[in-house]
Steps between C-alpha positions, in 0.01 A plus 500: 500500500670822568575735203819604683676168461805526284465876448789610723745228397818639349732301275803374688852519353770269634885516484747242614838566655774238552802555723786266583659510848838328537531295820671693771788350695414298805415705805332456839213732426293612201539820314274741315526524117465872474542526121206272439293689763576832307394345161178353635416828683585690177247298302231564765580871515457510126139390533514126498380261770674176570281220379724202591856418590670167428850376577705218361826391672790397273735231637836494335854599592417869550123459560249774528133569452266632234220742600206545268263784581172554319371859520153628409355839411174626353668801339604466136741794559674313789499176300682666220797603724817317421604433855788269392677782329800611701399358842816636658399857422123468538504340845833655628676167527865453575727359231641246735344248743440637842707215668874532486519115546347442147716544202306550172637371171584846367693580815737199477858545384572307181 
C-alpha cells in the first residue's frame, strides 16, 4: 500500500445555482442564451468548475425551463464568495432580455 494515497486530496466545496429561462416565441431556428452564458462563465472565472448541469422544462401557458448548475472548488476562499449577490453587476448582465420579442413581467404596461 502506498503511503501517498489520500495525502493530496483536498476538500471540495459545492455551490448550486438555479436559473429560470422563459420560453421564447416560436421561431424557425434556435438562439443563444447569452445572459446564462455570462453567468456560468462568471462562476468559472471566479475559480469554480462546473460539476453538473441539469434542466427541467416547465409546460404551462407561458412555459420555460429551469437550469440547475452545480459548481465545485477546492478553495475555501472561492467557496465563501457570494456569487449570487448582484449578478447584474458582477457578470455585467443587461437589465432586459436580449430578445426584443420577449416581454418580461416588469416591462409590461399595467
